[in-house]
C-alpha positions, 0 to 999 in steps of 0.5 A: 499499499502506498504512503499516500493511501496509508496517510489518507486512511490515517486521516479518515480514522481521526475523529473530528477535532482530535488532537495528538496524544503528545501534541495537545495544545493549551488554549492560547498556545496555537502554533500557527501564530508562532509559525507566522512570527518565526518565519516572517509570514505576512498574510493578512489576517481574515483574508482568503490567503490567511485561511488557506495557509492556516488550513495547509499548516494544520493539515501538515501537523496531521501529516507529521503525526502520521509520519512519526507514528508509522515506524517509530516503534519499530526502529531506533534513530528513525527520522522525526517530522514536524513544523519547519519553513515549509509547513504552510505549503501544500505538497504540490506547491512544495514540489513545484518550487523545490523539487525541480531536479531531473534524473537521467538513466545511468550505467551501473557502476562496475568495479575492477576491485572485488567488493569485499576488498573495498568493504574492508578498507572502508572506515567506519565513519568519514566526512569531508567536512572534518577535513574542512573541504566542504563549503557552508550550506546555502539556501536556494530560496524559491529558485529550483536550482538544487541541481546547480547547488549540488554540482557546484558544492562538489566542485568546491570540495574537489578543488580544495581536496587538490590543495586549494583554498576552499572557496564558494563558487558561483551557483548563479553562473551555472543556473544562467549559463548551463544551456542544457538545463532550465535555470531556476525551473529545473535541471540535471546534475549530469547535464550540467557537468556535461556542459562544464566539461564540453565548454571548459567554462571556469566557475568564478567566485560566488562574490563575483557572480552573485546568487539572485534566486532567479534565472538571468542572462549568462555572464562571460568572464575573460580567460585570465580571470580566476576560475575553476574548470573541470577535466571530466566527470563520472556518473553512475548508478550504484543502486545495488552497490552502496559500499562501492559508492562509499569507496567513490566518495573517498576517492573522488570527493563529495558526490552529487546525487538526485533523490526522491525528496517528497517527504523532506518537506517535513523532515526535522532530524534523524535517519530517514529509513522509510517514507521515501521511495526510490521512484521519481527522482526530483531533488539534487543534494550533495553527499559529504560522508557516511557513518556506520558506527551505530545500529543504522548506517547512514549517508551525511547529506548536504541540502540547499534549503538553508541551515534552519532545515533538517540538521543544520541544513543536512539530512541523514539517509540509511545506507544499503537499501537505496532509500530515496533512490539516493544511489541511482544518479551519482556523479562527481566532478574530476579536476 
């Protein structure tokens, strides 16, 4: 039975006016006004828009109850869902604005080294952030340019791993100039890397080509200017071999991936183990590391929705079952 059907059944079973056992609010402690204040929403009180956003907000709370109840009694470290900056959006609005990446079918990765050898040589825990090779979390705002954020983040890291200063490069340059993509209306990590490889365009600093959260006219820079170009890229499907994907992370640096992130609208923390199919891929992110020291091994994934989302802008995803389709579309820049 699909998540949507289960959720619909759950809502139908709630009595009218029912409150969650652990979420009963006292009179005067309505979470919606607090949400409006904390997220600087300015809907005109009494307007149709105010009523609509309040309805969507209260529907999101019921969704959180469902998401937190289904598997919480079965597993440790399960993901937690609740109120965040997206709680006044409908699932359709959220998807239309924030889930705009497109996946492509990639060949399966085939290693020349035996899987067992790769597995035994892997550390229990690894994160490129610990070596100061990952730039800070960014915020794509209302621009559907996650695909550009993920590959630029990967290029920044590889450039630093090669012995250079860690610098923030221009995401806006990729959004404006990658002619195989659609700017803030969506794109693909693989097609963007292909564009960078074909044209040998140098990515300039973010401070020189500032992010504007909208698609603009492509700006060109003299070849003498500072910039980072790639010499190639790798892109594979690791859906049956996430242990080899961990080895690639160590060898190549952070990995740009495209996932199904529909349930991420409500994510607060913990390890996503369910609520996330490997079906339609729609959002690009950057894997910076992994942790296999606990009962549930997980990927450490940088998102581009700001530091107030998730775990300071990050999300943890279980390793080994291709959760969210995280291993289907994996790419890395070569410098």
